[in-house]
C-alpha positions in Angstrom: -83.2 -49.4 -83.7 -80.6 -50.6 -81.5 -82.1 -54.0 -80.6 -79.9 -54.2 -77.6 -78.2 -57.6 -78.2 -74.8 -56.8 -79.2 -72.1 -59.0 -77.6 -74.7 -62.0 -76.9 -73.9 -65.4 -78.2 -76.2 -67.1 -80.7 -76.5 -70.7 -82.1 -78.1 -70.7 -85.5 -79.4 -74.1 -86.9 -79.4 -74.8 -90.4 -77.7 -71.7 -91.1 -75.8 -72.5 -94.4 -78.6 -71.0 -96.6 -82.1 -70.0 -96.8 -84.0 -68.8 -93.7 -81.5 -70.0 -91.3 -78.7 -67.7 -93.3 -81.0 -64.9 -93.0 -81.5 -65.3 -89.2 -77.6 -65.6 -88.9 -77.1 -62.7 -91.1 -79.5 -60.2 -89.1 -78.0 -61.1 -85.8 -74.4 -60.7 -86.8 -75.5 -57.2 -88.3 -76.7 -56.3 -84.7 -73.3 -57.3 -83.3 -74.2 -60.8 -81.9 -71.6 -63.3 -82.0 -73.0 -66.3 -83.8 -72.1 -70.1 -84.1 -73.7 -71.5 -87.2 -74.4 -75.1 -87.8 -75.3 -77.2 -90.8 -74.4 -80.6 -92.2 -72.7 -79.5 -95.4 -69.3 -78.3 -94.6 -68.6 -76.8 -98.0 -71.6 -74.6 -98.1 -71.4 -73.7 -94.5 -67.9 -72.4 -94.8 -69.0 -70.4 -97.8 -71.8 -68.7 -95.6 -69.4 -68.3 -92.7 -67.2 -66.2 -95.2 -70.2 -64.1 -96.5 -71.2 -63.3 -92.8 -67.4 -62.2 -92.1 -67.3 -60.3 -95.1 -70.6 -58.4 -94.8 -69.8 -54.8 -94.7 -72.8 -54.4 -92.2 -71.1 -56.5 -89.5 -69.7 -54.7 -86.7 -66.0 -55.8 -86.2 -66.6 -56.9 -82.8 -69.0 -59.8 -84.1 -67.4 -63.2 -84.4 -68.6 -66.1 -86.5 -68.1 -69.7 -85.7 -69.1 -72.8 -87.7 -69.5 -76.7 -86.9 -70.5 -78.7 -89.7 -72.7 -81.2 -88.1 -76.2 -82.9 -88.0 -78.1 -81.0 -85.3 -80.7 -83.7 -85.5 -78.2 -86.3 -83.9 -76.9 -86.3 -80.3 -73.6 -86.7 -81.7 -74.2 -83.4 -83.8 -75.3 -81.8 -80.8 -72.5 -82.8 -78.8 -70.1 -81.5 -81.3 -71.8 -78.0 -81.0 -71.8 -77.9 -77.5 -68.0 -79.1 -77.4 -67.3 -75.8 -79.1 -69.5 -73.4 -76.9 -71.8 -74.6 -74.0 -73.6 -71.5 -73.3 -75.8 -69.2 -75.6 -78.1 -66.2 -75.0 -79.9 -67.0 -78.3 -80.8 -70.2 -79.7 -82.6 -70.4 -83.4 -83.6 -73.9 -83.9 -84.2 -75.0 -87.6 -84.1 -78.2 -89.5 -85.4 -79.0 -93.0 -88.9 -80.0 -93.2 -90.0 -83.6 -93.9 -90.8 -84.6 -97.6 -94.2 -84.0 -98.9 -96.4 -87.0 -99.8 -99.5 -89.2 -99.1 -99.8 -90.2 -95.5 -100.7 -93.7 -96.5 -97.0 -94.3 -97.6 -95.3 -93.0 -94.5 -94.4 -96.1 -92.2 -93.3 -95.6 -88.5 -89.6 -94.8 -89.6 -91.0 -91.8 -91.6 -93.0 -90.5 -88.7 -90.0 -90.9 -86.3 -87.5 -89.0 -88.5 -89.9 -86.2 -88.8 -90.9 -85.9 -85.1 -87.1 -86.3 -84.4 -85.9 -83.6 -86.6 -88.7 -81.0 -86.2 -90.1 -81.5 -82.6 -87.4 -83.6 -80.5 -84.2 -81.5 -81.7 -85.7 -78.2 -80.8 -86.7 -79.7 -77.6 -83.3 -81.0 -76.6 -81.7 -77.6 -77.8 -84.0 -75.9 -75.5 -83.3 -78.1 -72.5 -79.6 -78.0 -73.0 -79.6 -74.2 -72.9 -82.6 -72.6 -71.1 -81.1 -73.1 -67.4 -78.1 -71.1 -68.3 -80.1 -68.5 -69.7 -82.2 -68.2 -66.9 -79.2 -67.9 -64.3 -77.9 -64.9 -66.7 -81.2 -63.5 -66.6 -81.6 -63.3 -70.2 -82.4 -65.8 -73.1 -84.1 -65.8 -76.4 -85.1 -69.1 -78.3 -86.8 -68.9 -81.8 -88.1 -72.0 -83.4 -88.6 -71.7 -87.2 -91.5 -74.0 -87.7 -93.9 -73.6 -90.5 -97.3 -71.8 -91.5 -98.7 -75.2 -91.6 -99.0 -75.2 -88.0 -101.7 -72.6 -88.6 -103.0 -73.8 -91.9 -102.2 -77.4 -92.5 -101.3 -78.6 -96.0 -102.6 -82.1 -96.7 -99.3 -83.1 -98.6 -97.2 -81.9 -95.6 -98.7 -84.2 -93.0 -95.3 -85.3 -91.5 -94.6 -81.6 -91.0 -98.0 -80.7 -89.8 -97.8 -83.4 -87.3 -94.2 -83.0 -85.9 -94.3 -79.2 -85.9 -97.7 -79.1 -84.2 -96.2 -81.3 -81.3 -93.4 -78.9 -80.7 -96.0 -75.8 -80.9 -97.9 -77.7 -78.1 -94.7 -78.1 -75.8 -93.6 -74.5 -76.5 -96.9 -73.3 -75.3 -96.4 -74.9 -71.8 -92.4 -74.2 -71.5 -92.5 -70.7 -72.4 -95.2 -69.9 -69.8 -93.4 -71.5 -67.0 -91.0 -69.8 -64.5 -88.4 -69.2 -67.2 -90.9 -66.3 -68.2 -90.1 -64.7 -65.2 -86.4 -65.1 -65.5 -85.8 -63.3 -68.8 -86.0 -66.2 -71.2 -88.5 -66.0 -73.8 -89.5 -68.9 -76.5 -91.5 -68.0 -79.6 -92.1 -69.7 -82.9 -91.6 -68.1 -86.3 -93.8 -69.6 -88.7 -92.5 -68.9 -92.6 -94.8 -68.9 -95.4 -93.6 -69.3 -99.0 -90.1 -67.8 -99.1 -87.8 -67.9 -102.0 -85.4 -70.5 -100.8 -84.2 -73.8 -102.2 -87.3 -75.7 -100.6 -90.0 -74.0 -102.3 -87.8 -74.3 -105.6 -87.4 -78.1 -105.1 -91.4 -78.2 -104.6 -92.0 -76.4 -107.6 -89.5 -78.6 -109.6 -91.3 -81.7 -108.2 -94.7 -80.4 -109.2 -93.5 -79.3 -112.6 -92.1 -82.7 -113.3 -95.6 -84.5 -112.0 -97.8 -82.1 -114.1 -95.8 -80.9 -117.1 -96.4 -77.3 -116.3 -93.3 -74.8 -116.3 -91.6 -74.1 -112.8 -92.2 -70.4 -113.7 -95.9 -70.7 -114.4 -96.4 -72.7 -111.1 -94.6 -70.1 -109.3 -96.6 -67.2 -110.7 -99.8 -69.2 -109.9 -98.6 -69.6 -106.2 -97.7 -65.9 -105.7 -101.1 -64.9 -107.0 -102.4 -66.8 -103.9 -100.6 -64.4 -101.6 -102.0 -61.1 -101.2 -98.4 -59.4 -101.4 -98.3 -61.2 -104.7 -94.6 -62.1 -104.1 -92.7 -64.9 -102.3 -90.9 -63.6 -99.0 -87.0 -62.9 -98.8 -84.7 -64.7 -96.2 -83.5 -61.2 -95.2 -87.1 -60.1 -94.1 -87.4 -63.2 -92.3 -84.2 -62.6 -90.7 -85.1 -59.2 -89.6 -88.2 -60.6 -87.8 -86.2 -63.4 -86.1 -83.7 -60.5 -84.8 -86.5 -58.5 -83.3 -87.9 -61.5 -81.4 -84.1 -61.6 -80.0 -84.2 -58.2 -79.0 -84.6 -56.5 -75.7 -87.6 -54.6 -76.9 -89.2 -58.2 -77.4 -88.9 -59.2 -73.9 -92.6 -59.1 -73.3 -93.5 -61.6 -76.0 -93.2 -65.1 -75.2 -95.1 -68.5 -76.3 -96.2 -66.8 -79.5 -96.5 -68.0 -83.0 -95.3 -65.2 -85.4 -96.4 -65.7 -88.7 -94.5 -64.3 -91.8 -96.8 -65.3 -94.9 -97.5 -62.3 -96.8 -101.0 -62.3 -95.8 -101.7 -65.8 -97.0 -103.5 -67.2 -93.8 -107.1 -66.1 -94.2 -108.0 -66.5 -90.4 -108.8 -63.7 -88.1 -106.8 -65.6 -85.1 
């Protein structure tokens, strides 16, 4: 299927690896020019090189990278100094650490809200008017399945990402919808990324159980009986950015292998 977005420009955050990289790769393969952002310069450059070398990338699709912390005003300024206007924006920032809410002080909450709620809002604010003027725009916020089914030890993420979800529910249904701009949230369940590996390692150290046994137990809780792959996630993201998805906005698209047990 031709998604109709070849030649568009995309900003993809947290794109040096994992889900962000999966989204960038899927867009590049559709002929989209991408500017990828992450904090680690070395890993980011390696990701850019991989995208450029991808045999499925049309020769016309360019890849640029900016090593910056997108959660800071300085980082965002560095990105927009390279390019101001984007047709597609994929917001993505690492989730806050797990823990007991009794241990989180105000600074922990502010950091979580800043990264996982306010940063996406700032990126939306910086790009949607240009999108509306041009008559096309796609914003996809990578959030979490915890928005649908909160996880007790991920309270910082539950709170900050739910705040973003509420904001998007309103702004996506503003006059932007009639100007060709869609804003949706993409909610990952358990994917085979560094984050799940780190969480399993932490649990292993606390319980004495092996990482593999913990991973097997986690897989058994998922109807698909496996973890997702970043390529699959990227494909969903690319569809949400497509011309075919122009009638979808303000939605929370869950990709979790069937783990969420609810009807709605």
